[in-house]
Every structure is written in C-alpha cells, then in structure tokens.
GUTORVO-729180 format. One record per atom (N, C-alpha, C, O): x, y, z; residue in three letters; atom name; residue number from 1. Coordinates in steps of 0.02 Angstrom, whole numbers, plus 50000, padded with zeros to 5 digits. Layout:
BEGIN
xx:yy:zz:r:a:k
X:Y:Z:ALA:CA:NUM
...
END
This chain:
BEGIN
xx:yy:zz:r:a:k
50405:50860:51719:MET:N:1
50423:50792:51665:MET:CA:1
50450:50829:51610:MET:C:1
50421:50877:51585:MET:O:1
50504:50807:51593:MET:N:2
50533:50818:51524:MET:CA:2
50511:50796:51473:MET:C:2
50496:50736:51474:MET:O:2
50500:50834:51410:HIS:N:3
50462:50801:51348:HIS:CA:3
50527:50815:51295:HIS:C:3
50555:50870:51288:HIS:O:3
50545:50741:51254:LEU:N:4
50604:50739:51221:LEU:CA:4
50571:50720:51152:LEU:C:4
50523:50682:51143:LEU:O:4
50610:50755:51104:LEU:N:5
50587:50731:51036:LEU:CA:5
50654:50690:51010:LEU:C:5
50706:50724:51007:LEU:O:5
50658:50625:50993:VAL:N:6
50700:50581:50973:VAL:CA:6
50703:50573:50896:VAL:C:6
50655:50544:50870:VAL:O:6
50745:50591:50863:ALA:N:7
50742:50583:50798:ALA:CA:7
50778:50509:50778:ALA:C:7
50838:50497:50789:ALA:O:7
50737:50465:50751:SER:N:8
50762:50392:50728:SER:CA:8
50749:50369:50655:SER:C:8
50692:50368:50630:SER:O:8
50807:50349:50623:GLY:N:9
50785:50327:50554:GLY:CA:9
50814:50257:50550:GLY:C:9
50834:50237:50495:GLY:O:9
50817:50220:50601:GLY:N:10
50838:50151:50589:GLY:CA:10
50918:50132:50592:GLY:C:10
50935:50075:50610:GLY:O:10
50961:50176:50576:SER:N:11
51032:50167:50561:SER:CA:11
51077:50159:50636:SER:C:11
51045:50168:50689:SER:O:11
51131:50145:50638:THR:N:12
51166:50150:50699:THR:CA:12
51171:50209:50742:THR:C:12
51173:50203:50803:THR:O:12
51172:50273:50710:HIS:N:13
51169:50328:50739:HIS:CA:13
51101:50339:50783:HIS:C:13
51096:50353:50842:HIS:O:13
51058:50329:50740:SER:N:14
50993:50331:50778:SER:CA:14
50974:50292:50826:SER:C:14
50927:50307:50862:SER:O:14
51016:50223:50833:HIS:N:15
51005:50182:50880:HIS:CA:15
51041:50225:50944:HIS:C:15
51011:50231:50998:HIS:O:15
51098:50250:50934:ILE:N:16
51123:50294:50981:ILE:CA:16
51077:50336:51010:ILE:C:16
51073:50338:51071:ILE:O:16
51034:50375:50970:ALA:N:17
51007:50434:50994:ALA:CA:17
50946:50400:51048:ALA:C:17
50931:50427:51101:ALA:O:17
50916:50337:51024:LEU:N:18
50873:50307:51069:LEU:CA:18
50904:50273:51135:LEU:C:18
50873:50256:51186:LEU:O:18
50959:50270:51126:GLN:N:19
51001:50248:51192:GLN:CA:19
51004:50297:51238:GLN:C:19
50992:50289:51298:GLN:O:19
51023:50366:51204:GLN:N:20
51030:50419:51258:GLN:CA:20
50974:50437:51270:GLN:C:20
50975:50471:51321:GLN:O:20
50914:50430:51245:CYS:N:21
50858:50454:51277:CYS:CA:21
50830:50399:51327:CYS:C:21
50792:50415:51373:CYS:O:21
50852:50333:51317:LEU:N:22
50835:50283:51376:LEU:CA:22
50881:50298:51443:LEU:C:22
50856:50288:51498:LEU:O:22
50947:50321:51437:ALA:N:23
50986:50342:51488:ALA:CA:23
50958:50393:51522:ALA:C:23
50957:50390:51584:ALA:O:23
50932:50449:51489:ILE:N:24
50900:50510:51517:ILE:CA:24
50823:50493:51550:ILE:C:24
50797:50534:51588:ILE:O:24
50795:50441:51534:ALA:N:25
50745:50429:51560:ALA:CA:25
50740:50392:51618:ALA:C:25
50693:50387:51657:ALA:O:25
50805:50362:51618:GLU:N:26
50817:50314:51683:GLU:CA:26
50831:50365:51746:GLU:C:26
50817:50350:51804:GLU:O:26
50853:50415:51729:MET:N:27
50884:50471:51778:MET:CA:27
50819:50512:51798:MET:C:27
50802:50514:51857:MET:O:27
50780:50548:51741:VAL:N:28
50718:50575:51771:VAL:CA:28
50647:50569:51728:VAL:C:28
50654:50550:51670:VAL:O:28
50599:50580:51744:ALA:N:29
50540:50562:51710:ALA:CA:29
50534:50601:51645:ALA:C:29
50537:50662:51643:ALA:O:29
50524:50558:51586:VAL:N:30
50523:50581:51540:VAL:CA:30
50459:50572:51488:VAL:C:30
50420:50525:51498:VAL:O:30
50451:50609:51444:GLU:N:31
50398:50579:51394:GLU:CA:31
50430:50594:51330:GLU:C:31
50469:50641:51324:GLU:O:31
50416:50563:51292:ALA:N:32
50467:50559:51228:ALA:CA:32
50418:50549:51159:ALA:C:32
50367:50515:51164:ALA:O:32
50434:50577:51103:THR:N:33
50402:50579:51047:THR:CA:33
50467:50550:51005:THR:C:33
50522:50575:51012:THR:O:33
50454:50496:50963:ILE:N:34
50501:50469:50916:ILE:CA:34
50469:50491:50842:ILE:C:34
50412:50489:50820:ILE:O:34
50532:50514:50816:LEU:N:35
50511:50554:50747:LEU:CA:35
50547:50517:50690:LEU:C:35
50609:50512:50690:LEU:O:35
50513:50494:50648:THR:N:36
50546:50470:50580:THR:CA:36
50517:50513:50523:THR:C:36
50461:50537:50517:THR:O:36
50571:50518:50482:VAL:N:37
50567:50563:50418:VAL:CA:37
50578:50510:50366:VAL:C:37
50627:50473:50361:VAL:O:37
50514:50511:50319:ILE:N:38
50528:50477:50260:ILE:CA:38
50524:50518:50192:ILE:C:38
50487:50567:50189:ILE:O:38
50557:50498:50144:GLU:N:39
50554:50550:50083:GLU:CA:39
50497:50539:50041:GLU:C:39
50477:50584:50005:GLU:O:39
50466:50476:50041:HIS:N:40
50411:50464:50006:HIS:CA:40
50365:50434:50031:HIS:C:40
50382:50400:50079:HIS:O:40
50289:50432:50014:GLU:N:41
50234:50411:50061:GLU:CA:41
50238:50343:50053:GLU:C:41
50213:50310:50098:GLU:O:41
50271:50305:49993:GLU:N:42
50274:50240:49991:GLU:CA:42
50323:50209:50040:GLU:C:42
50330:50148:50040:GLU:O:42
50356:50244:50081:ASP:N:43
50402:50213:50135:ASP:CA:43
50367:50211:50203:ASP:C:43
50398:50202:50255:ASP:O:43
50305:50219:50200:GLN:N:44
50263:50225:50264:GLN:CA:44
50279:50154:50303:GLN:C:44
50295:50155:50362:GLN:O:44
50273:50099:50271:SER:N:45
50262:50047:50315:SER:CA:45
50332:50018:50343:SER:C:45
50336:49978:50390:SER:O:45
50381:50039:50310:GLU:N:46
50456:50046:50335:GLU:CA:46
50462:50086:50399:GLU:C:46
50484:50065:50453:GLU:O:46
50437:50149:50384:ALA:N:47
50433:50191:50434:ALA:CA:47
50399:50162:50508:ALA:C:47
50422:50173:50565:ALA:O:47
50358:50136:50496:GLU:N:48
50314:50105:50540:GLU:CA:48
50339:50045:50573:GLU:C:48
50333:50033:50634:GLU:O:48
50366:50010:50535:ASP:N:49
50427:49958:50574:ASP:CA:49
50479:49999:50606:ASP:C:49
50480:49982:50666:ASP:O:49
50516:50037:50598:LEU:N:50
50556:50081:50635:LEU:CA:50
50541:50096:50686:LEU:C:50
50576:50078:50734:LEU:O:50
50480:50136:50698:ILE:N:51
50448:50151:50752:ILE:CA:51
50437:50106:50808:ILE:C:51
50452:50115:50867:ILE:O:51
50409:50054:50780:SER:N:52
50388:49982:50819:SER:CA:52
50450:49966:50859:SER:C:52
50444:49959:50920:SER:O:52
50519:49959:50823:ALA:N:53
50569:49946:50852:ALA:CA:53
50594:49989:50904:ALA:C:53
50616:49970:50958:ALA:O:53
50587:50048:50882:ALA:N:54
50616:50111:50930:ALA:CA:54
50573:50103:50988:ALA:C:54
50598:50100:51044:ALA:O:54
50510:50101:50979:SER:N:55
50455:50090:51042:SER:CA:55
50473:50039:51099:SER:C:55
50473:50046:51161:SER:O:55
50490:49987:51058:ALA:N:56
50513:49919:51099:ALA:CA:56
50576:49951:51153:ALA:C:56
50572:49941:51214:ALA:O:56
50619:49981:51129:ILE:N:57
50680:49995:51165:ILE:CA:57
50660:50041:51228:ILE:C:57
50677:50032:51286:ILE:O:57
50613:50099:51201:LEU:N:58
50592:50162:51260:LEU:CA:58
50538:50146:51289:LEU:C:58
50530:50178:51341:LEU:O:58
50491:50106:51277:SER:N:59
50429:50100:51309:SER:CA:59
50440:50068:51387:SER:C:59
50401:50086:51431:SER:O:59
50487:50028:51401:PRO:N:60
50496:49995:51468:PRO:CA:60
50516:50050:51521:PRO:C:60
50512:50034:51580:PRO:O:60
50540:50120:51503:VAL:N:61
50565:50167:51550:VAL:CA:61
50520:50225:51536:VAL:C:61
50494:50251:51586:VAL:O:61
50505:50250:51480:VAL:N:62
50467:50315:51468:VAL:CA:62
50395:50326:51475:VAL:C:62
50353:50297:51441:VAL:O:62
50384:50370:51523:HIS:N:63
50314:50375:51549:HIS:CA:63
50245:50375:51489:HIS:C:63
50191:50345:51487:HIS:O:63
50280:50425:51444:ALA:N:64
50214:50423:51390:ALA:CA:64
50255:50429:51316:ALA:C:64
50298:50472:51304:ALA:O:64
50232:50377:51269:LEU:N:65
50278:50376:51208:LEU:CA:65
50222:50391:51159:LEU:C:65
50165:50369:51155:LEU:O:65
50255:50437:51120:ARG:N:66
50225:50446:51059:ARG:CA:66
50262:50439:50985:ARG:C:66
50323:50438:50982:ARG:O:66
50226:50436:50932:SER:N:67
50272:50432:50872:SER:CA:67
50238:50470:50819:SER:C:67
50177:50477:50816:SER:O:67
50280:50496:50780:LYS:N:68
50262:50524:50723:LYS:CA:68
50307:50524:50657:LYS:C:68
50366:50541:50661:LYS:O:68
50284:50510:50610:ILE:N:69
50308:50495:50540:ILE:CA:69
50284:50569:50499:ILE:C:69
50227:50591:50502:ILE:O:69
50335:50599:50464:ARG:N:70
50338:50658:50426:ARG:CA:70
50369:50649:50364:ARG:C:70
50419:50612:50365:ARG:O:70
50349:50677:50300:VAL:N:71
50380:50659:50239:VAL:CA:71
50412:50720:50211:VAL:C:71
50383:50774:50204:VAL:O:71
50480:50707:50194:GLY:N:72
50508:50778:50171:GLY:CA:72
50581:50754:50177:GLY:C:72
50600:50696:50178:GLY:O:72
50623:50815:50183:GLN:N:73
50690:50806:50205:GLN:CA:73
50700:50804:50277:GLN:C:73
50660:50839:50309:GLN:O:73
50754:50764:50318:PRO:N:74
50748:50757:50380:PRO:CA:74
50769:50822:50413:PRO:C:74
50728:50845:50452:PRO:O:74
50826:50855:50403:ASP:N:75
50831:50912:50433:ASP:CA:75
50779:50967:50432:ASP:C:75
50777:51000:50484:ASP:O:75
50734:50985:50382:THR:N:76
50672:51032:50374:THR:CA:76
50626:50987:50422:THR:C:76
50612:51023:50470:THR:O:76
50599:50931:50428:GLU:N:77
50545:50902:50452:GLU:CA:77
50574:50895:50539:GLU:C:77
50530:50904:50581:GLU:O:77
50626:50884:50557:ILE:N:78
50653:50881:50624:ILE:CA:78
50648:50943:50654:ILE:C:78
50627:50951:50711:ILE:O:78
50672:50997:50611:VAL:N:79
50662:51068:50642:VAL:CA:79
50599:51091:50646:VAL:C:79
50585:51122:50697:VAL:O:79
50551:51084:50597:ALA:N:80
50479:51095:50595:ALA:CA:80
50442:51049:50641:ALA:C:80
50388:51072:50658:ALA:O:80
50457:50989:50667:GLU:N:81
50414:50953:50728:GLU:CA:81
50441:50985:50782:GLU:C:81
50401:51006:50824:GLU:O:81
50528:50998:50795:ALA:N:82
50535:51015:50855:ALA:CA:82
50499:51089:50875:ALA:C:82
50486:51103:50934:ALA:O:82
50484:51134:50816:ALA:N:83
50458:51191:50830:ALA:CA:83
50374:51180:50852:ALA:C:83
50346:51212:50897:ALA:O:83
50345:51134:50815:SER:N:84
50266:51118:50820:SER:CA:84
50245:51111:50901:SER:C:84
50190:51130:50921:SER:O:84
50287:51086:50937:ASP:N:85
50265:51065:51006:ASP:CA:85
50307:51093:51054:ASP:C:85
50357:51125:51035:ASP:O:85
50295:51084:51114:LYS:N:86
50339:51098:51181:LYS:CA:86
50391:51044:51186:LYS:C:86
50386:51012:51239:LYS:O:86
50426:51030:51157:TYR:N:87
50507:50982:51163:TYR:CA:87
50536:51032:51222:TYR:C:87
50527:51093:51216:TYR:O:87
50572:51003:51279:ASP:N:88
50613:51024:51309:ASP:CA:88
50678:51009:51280:ASP:C:88
50719:51055:51286:ASP:O:88
50700:50950:51246:LEU:N:89
50764:50928:51221:LEU:CA:89
50751:50889:51165:LEU:C:89
50710:50843:51167:LEU:O:89
50790:50904:51104:LEU:N:90
50796:50863:51043:LEU:CA:90
50854:50814:51045:LEU:C:90
50911:50835:51058:LEU:O:90
50842:50754:51033:ILE:N:91
50899:50705:51030:ILE:CA:91
50918:50680:50965:ILE:C:91
50876:50647:50934:ILE:O:91
50984:50692:50938:LEU:N:92
51006:50663:50877:LEU:CA:92
51063:50615:50883:LEU:C:92
51096:50612:50935:LEU:O:92
51075:50581:50839:GLY:N:93
51129:50532:50836:GLY:CA:93
51170:50560:50772:GLY:C:93
51143:50574:50719:GLY:O:93
51245:50565:50789:GLU:N:94
51278:50589:50744:GLU:CA:94
51305:50530:50698:GLU:C:94
51321:50477:50725:GLU:O:94
51311:50538:50627:LYS:N:95
51346:50485:50593:LYS:CA:95
51422:50496:50589:LYS:C:95
51452:50546:50568:LYS:O:95
51447:50440:50613:SER:N:96
51522:50451:50607:SER:CA:96
51564:50467:50534:SER:C:96
51615:50501:50531:SER:O:96
51533:50437:50482:GLN:N:97
51569:50436:50430:GLN:CA:97
51521:50466:50385:GLN:C:97
51464:50445:50382:GLN:O:97
51546:50523:50342:HIS:N:98
51504:50565:50301:HIS:CA:98
51530:50557:50221:HIS:C:98
51590:50545:50208:HIS:O:98
51483:50563:50175:SER:N:99
51514:50556:50117:SER:CA:99
51529:50640:50089:SER:C:99
51512:50691:50118:SER:O:99
51562:50635:50033:LEU:N:100
51587:50694:50021:LEU:CA:100
51537:50744:50001:LEU:C:100
51551:50802:50016:LEU:O:100
51475:50732:49968:LEU:N:101
51423:50762:49963:LEU:CA:101
51390:50785:50027:LEU:C:101
51356:50835:50031:LEU:O:101
51402:50750:50069:THR:N:102
51384:50753:50138:THR:CA:102
51415:50809:50173:THR:C:102
51387:50854:50205:THR:O:102
51472:50802:50163:ARG:N:103
51527:50854:50206:ARG:CA:103
51517:50925:50170:ARG:C:103
51519:50978:50202:ARG:O:103
51508:50923:50108:LEU:N:104
51504:50987:50070:LEU:CA:104
51435:51021:50100:LEU:C:104
51436:51076:50127:LEU:O:104
51377:50983:50094:MET:N:105
51321:51020:50107:MET:CA:105
51310:51028:50174:MET:C:105
51265:51067:50189:MET:O:105
51347:50991:50231:GLY:N:106
51333:50979:50297:GLY:CA:106
51286:50929:50323:GLY:C:106
51230:50920:50298:GLY:O:106
51309:50894:50377:PRO:N:107
51286:50833:50396:PRO:CA:107
51206:50863:50426:PRO:C:107
51197:50920:50447:PRO:O:107
51167:50822:50421:THR:N:108
51088:50828:50449:THR:CA:108
51098:50862:50517:THR:C:108
51081:50920:50530:THR:O:108
51128:50819:50557:ALA:N:109
51134:50853:50620:ALA:CA:109
51154:50922:50635:ALA:C:109
51131:50958:50680:ALA:O:109
51204:50936:50588:GLN:N:110
51230:51008:50593:GLN:CA:110
51175:51066:50572:GLN:C:110
51168:51123:50596:GLN:O:110
51140:51036:50524:ARG:N:111
51086:51082:50488:ARG:CA:111
51042:51102:50534:ARG:C:111
51027:51160:50547:ARG:O:111
51016:51039:50566:VAL:N:112
50968:51046:50620:VAL:CA:112
50983:51091:50691:VAL:C:112
50944:51130:50717:VAL:O:112
51048:51074:50712:ILE:N:113
51077:51114:50762:ILE:CA:113
51065:51192:50746:ILE:C:113
51040:51233:50785:ILE:O:113
51090:51208:50676:ALA:N:114
51094:51288:50652:ALA:CA:114
51033:51309:50658:ALA:C:114
51020:51364:50681:ALA:O:114
50990:51270:50638:GLN:N:115
50914:51300:50622:GLN:CA:115
50868:51296:50684:GLN:C:115
50823:51338:50691:GLN:O:115
50879:51246:50731:SER:N:116
50830:51238:50787:SER:CA:116
50831:51287:50854:SER:C:116
50880:51302:50889:SER:O:116
50766:51305:50860:GLU:N:117
50763:51347:50923:GLU:CA:117
50766:51308:50996:GLU:C:117
50766:51334:51051:GLU:O:117
50769:51247:50980:ARG:N:118
50764:51207:51039:ARG:CA:118
50830:51170:51068:ARG:C:118
50863:51149:51020:ARG:O:118
50859:51156:51127:PRO:N:119
50909:51132:51146:PRO:CA:119
50921:51061:51101:PRO:C:119
50873:51025:51087:PRO:O:119
50988:51046:51081:VAL:N:120
50999:50985:51048:VAL:CA:120
51049:50953:51084:VAL:C:120
51099:50982:51105:VAL:O:120
51035:50883:51092:LEU:N:121
51083:50842:51129:LEU:CA:121
51109:50787:51061:LEU:C:121
51078:50745:51028:LEU:O:121
51184:50812:51058:LEU:N:122
51205:50763:50997:LEU:CA:122
51225:50707:51025:LEU:C:122
51271:50719:51065:LEU:O:122
51208:50638:51021:ALA:N:123
51232:50570:51048:ALA:CA:123
51284:50553:51000:ALA:C:123
51269:50549:50940:ALA:O:123
51346:50543:51019:LYS:N:124
51396:50514:50985:LYS:CA:124
51439:50445:51008:LYS:C:124
51463:50440:51064:LYS:O:124
51445:50398:50963:LEU:N:125
51460:50329:50981:LEU:CA:125
51439:50289:51029:LEU:C:125
51421:50231:51016:LEU:O:125
51437:50325:51116:ASN:N:126
51414:50277:51153:ASN:CA:126
51364:50322:51196:ASN:C:126
51377:50380:51209:ASN:O:126
51303:50291:51217:ALA:N:127
51259:50345:51250:ALA:CA:127
51264:50321:51321:ALA:C:127
51275:50262:51336:ALA:O:127
51255:50367:51359:HIS:N:128
51253:50357:51429:HIS:CA:128
51234:50414:51465:HIS:C:128
51231:50468:51436:HIS:O:128
51217:50409:51534:ALA:N:129
51184:50457:51581:ALA:CA:129
51216:50522:51578:ALA:C:129
51276:50520:51594:ALA:O:129
51193:50580:51562:PRO:N:130
51252:50651:51570:PRO:CA:130
51264:50662:51629:PRO:C:130
51222:50679:51670:PRO:O:130
51325:50653:51640:GLN:N:131
51356:50658:51712:GLN:CA:131
51385:50734:51707:GLN:C:131
51376:50773:51754:GLN:O:131
51418:50752:51654:ARG:N:132
51454:50823:51649:ARG:CA:132
51426:50853:51592:ARG:C:132
51424:50821:51539:ARG:O:132
51401:50917:51595:ILE:N:133
51373:50956:51549:ILE:CA:133
51420:51018:51535:ILE:C:133
51442:51055:51578:ILE:O:133
51430:51022:51479:LEU:N:134
51467:51099:51455:LEU:CA:134
51416:51133:51407:LEU:C:134
51393:51112:51354:LEU:O:134
51407:51188:51441:ILE:N:135
51362:51243:51409:ILE:CA:135
51417:51297:51383:ILE:C:135
51462:51319:51420:ILE:O:135
51408:51317:51315:CYS:N:136
51442:51345:51269:CYS:CA:136
51397:51413:51263:CYS:C:136
51343:51405:51235:CYS:O:136
51416:51482:51287:ASP:N:137
51374:51533:51287:ASP:CA:137
51420:51591:51258:ASP:C:137
51478:51603:51274:ASP:O:137
51378:51628:51208:GLY:N:138
51410:51684:51195:GLY:CA:138
51382:51758:51232:GLY:C:138
51411:51812:51236:GLY:O:138
51324:51740:51254:GLY:N:139
51301:51788:51299:GLY:CA:139
51274:51844:51260:GLY:C:139
51276:51899:51286:GLY:O:139
51247:51836:51194:ALA:N:140
51205:51881:51144:ALA:CA:140
51148:51881:51152:ALA:C:140
51116:51933:51147:ALA:O:140
51116:51816:51168:GLN:N:141
51050:51811:51169:GLN:CA:141
51027:51835:51241:GLN:C:141
51067:51838:51288:GLN:O:141
50952:51854:51249:THR:N:142
50927:51871:51310:THR:CA:142
50862:51835:51295:THR:C:142
50831:51843:51242:THR:O:142
50839:51788:51353:PRO:N:143
50890:51766:51413:PRO:CA:143
50942:51729:51386:PRO:C:143
50935:51695:51335:PRO:O:143
50998:51733:51420:ASN:N:144
51063:51701:51392:ASN:CA:144
51042:51619:51400:ASN:C:144
50990:51603:51429:ASN:O:144
51082:51576:51374:LEU:N:145
51087:51514:51361:LEU:CA:145
51094:51475:51429:LEU:C:145
51046:51436:51432:LEU:O:145
51134:51471:51482:PRO:N:146
51129:51460:51550:PRO:CA:146
51043:51469:51581:PRO:C:146
51009:51422:51602:PRO:O:146
51028:51521:51579:GLU:N:147
50954:51542:51614:GLU:CA:147
50911:51507:51569:GLU:C:147
50863:51479:51596:GLU:O:147
50918:51501:51500:ARG:N:148
50860:51464:51465:ARG:CA:148
50869:51386:51479:ARG:C:148
50817:51354:51480:ARG:O:148
50915:51358:51487:LEU:N:149
50933:51290:51511:LEU:CA:149
50908:51275:51581:LEU:C:149
50869:51229:51594:LEU:O:149
50932:51318:51623:GLY:N:150
50888:51304:51687:GLY:CA:150
50833:51314:51685:GLY:C:150
50807:51280:51729:GLY:O:150
50785:51351:51653:ALA:N:151
50713:51356:51642:ALA:CA:151
50680:51302:51617:ALA:C:151
50627:51281:51640:ALA:O:151
50723:51268:51549:GLN:N:152
50676:51222:51520:GLN:CA:152
50707:51144:51538:GLN:C:152
50670:51096:51528:GLN:O:152
50773:51134:51565:LEU:N:153
50798:51070:51591:LEU:CA:153
50812:51062:51643:LEU:C:153
50864:51031:51653:LEU:O:153
50772:51088:51706:PRO:N:154
50800:51095:51771:PRO:CA:154
50815:51031:51808:PRO:C:154
50852:51028:51857:PRO:O:154
50771:50964:51769:GLU:N:155
50782:50894:51792:GLU:CA:155
50851:50878:51775:GLU:C:155
50888:50857:51819:GLU:O:155
50872:50885:51715:LEU:N:156
50925:50862:51692:LEU:CA:156
50983:50899:51713:LEU:C:156
51038:50874:51704:LEU:O:156
50977:50956:51740:LEU:N:157
51046:50991:51762:LEU:CA:157
51047:50978:51844:LEU:C:157
51097:50993:51877:LEU:O:157
50998:50954:51870:ALA:N:158
50991:50946:51933:ALA:CA:158
51034:50880:51950:ALA:C:158
51070:50876:51999:ALA:O:158
51024:50833:51906:VAL:N:159
51046:50750:51909:VAL:CA:159
51121:50750:51882:VAL:C:159
51152:50697:51878:VAL:O:159
51154:50821:51862:ALA:N:160
51220:50812:51827:ALA:CA:160
51265:50820:51881:ALA:C:160
51248:50856:51928:ALA:O:160
51318:50790:51880:GLU:N:161
51382:50803:51938:GLU:CA:161
51399:50856:51928:GLU:C:161
51390:50894:51975:GLU:O:161
51431:50887:51863:ASP:N:162
51459:50953:51859:ASP:CA:162
51425:50986:51786:ASP:C:162
51412:50957:51732:ASP:O:162
51416:51050:51804:VAL:N:163
51391:51085:51727:VAL:CA:163
51434:51139:51727:VAL:C:163
51436:51173:51778:VAL:O:163
51469:51153:51677:THR:N:164
51521:51195:51673:THR:CA:164
51487:51253:51610:THR:C:164
51465:51234:51556:THR:O:164
51490:51313:51628:VAL:N:165
51480:51363:51566:VAL:CA:165
51531:51398:51544:VAL:C:165
51558:51446:51573:VAL:O:165
51549:51371:51482:LEU:N:166
51601:51419:51448:LEU:CA:166
51576:51475:51408:LEU:C:166
51536:51464:51363:LEU:O:166
51600:51540:51424:HIS:N:167
51567:51595:51398:HIS:CA:167
51619:51603:51354:HIS:C:167
51678:51603:51373:HIS:O:167
51596:51611:51278:VAL:N:168
51643:51610:51214:VAL:CA:168
51629:51692:51194:VAL:C:168
51574:51715:51180:VAL:O:168
51689:51727:51195:MET:N:169
51689:51787:51161:MET:CA:169
51723:51798:51086:MET:C:169
51775:51773:51064:MET:O:169
51687:51834:51062:SER:N:170
51736:51858:50991:SER:CA:170
51796:51900:51008:SER:C:170
51786:51940:51054:SER:O:170
51838:51900:50989:GLN:N:171
51888:51951:50997:GLN:CA:171
51878:52022:50958:GLN:C:171
51913:52071:50970:GLN:O:171
51824:52021:50909:ILE:N:172
51817:52082:50889:ILE:CA:172
51773:52123:50930:ILE:C:172
51789:52182:50932:ILE:O:172
51712:52103:50968:SER:N:173
51674:52148:50998:SER:CA:173
51669:52108:51063:SER:C:173
51679:52048:51066:SER:O:173
51652:52156:51125:ALA:N:174
51634:52125:51192:ALA:CA:174
51575:52127:51211:ALA:C:174
51554:52169:51250:ALA:O:174
51537:52078:51186:ALA:N:175
51464:52079:51197:ALA:CA:175
51445:52057:51276:ALA:C:175
51486:52032:51315:ALA:O:175
51387:52070:51289:PRO:N:176
51377:52058:51371:PRO:CA:176
51383:51983:51386:PRO:C:176
51378:51962:51443:PRO:O:176
END
C-alpha cells in the first residue's frame, strides 16, 4: 500500500494536488496524509476547515486518511514532514501565476523539490491517473533513481502504461 503526503492549503493548485491523490487512489491502494501549513497559531481554525474540505474529497477512496497541521514556512514544513515519516510520494500542486518576489525567491514547489529526499509529484492544471511516467536521472546517486522508484513506488510503476527513463548527462563529465 502506498503512503502519500498531500500538501493542501485551500488554493486552486492545492485542489489539483488533492485530485491527483484521488486519481492515484482509484488505481492503487493508498494511505494518505493531508498536510496544511499555517504561518501563525491563530490560523488553526481556518486550517481545520481546509483539512475537513480536503478529507471530504479523499475519504471515499483513500483507505486510511490522516491530517496534520504545521506552523511555519510552507516549504520548510512540507520537507520536514516528508522526512519525519515513511511517505512513498509527496504530491504538490503548482501555482500557475507567480508574483515577481516569488519568481526571484523560487516557488514553494521548486524549493520543496530541491530539498526533499522523497519522490515528488508536481500536479499541474488537470489531475489524472498517471499513464506515462518520465524519470530523469543523472546516474550520480547510488542506488540510481530508477532503482529507488522501483523499490519505493512499485504499485504506481506497475499500473503505468509507459515508463521512460531519460539519462541526463553533463557534457563536462561522464558519470556512471
């Protein structure tokens, strides 16, 4: 059974992440944790409302559904939560429009992807069941990315129609 962490903050892109989790849960058995990050303790009741709405979407299909509320910066807290438990996959929604400050600092999703040790699925525009999976690997880590994903996400890879591994090499050095 796959254990998913879904970051949800009530926005449109968070809703896409929930829909992506739902699409995966319709394909394979899933346990999910909904994570909402708030900046201040006073936002607790708003976060609980967001969790309730997200739970209503996922509860009909997800086998075991948990929720967590963390206080702090979204990217830091999402990465910390992903590292604190045995999640197989982290699902985020990507915001389509970014302010100038966000573009300069980097979107939350980009910062989470850069810092997370877990595989991250970035849901964009429309959620759907993963049929084609592209794995981009530089081959520098041991075990390599395809082996790690095969061990961590066998159910997801098994139901995909097409899995492509793209080996990305630097022109400077020929790593394994």
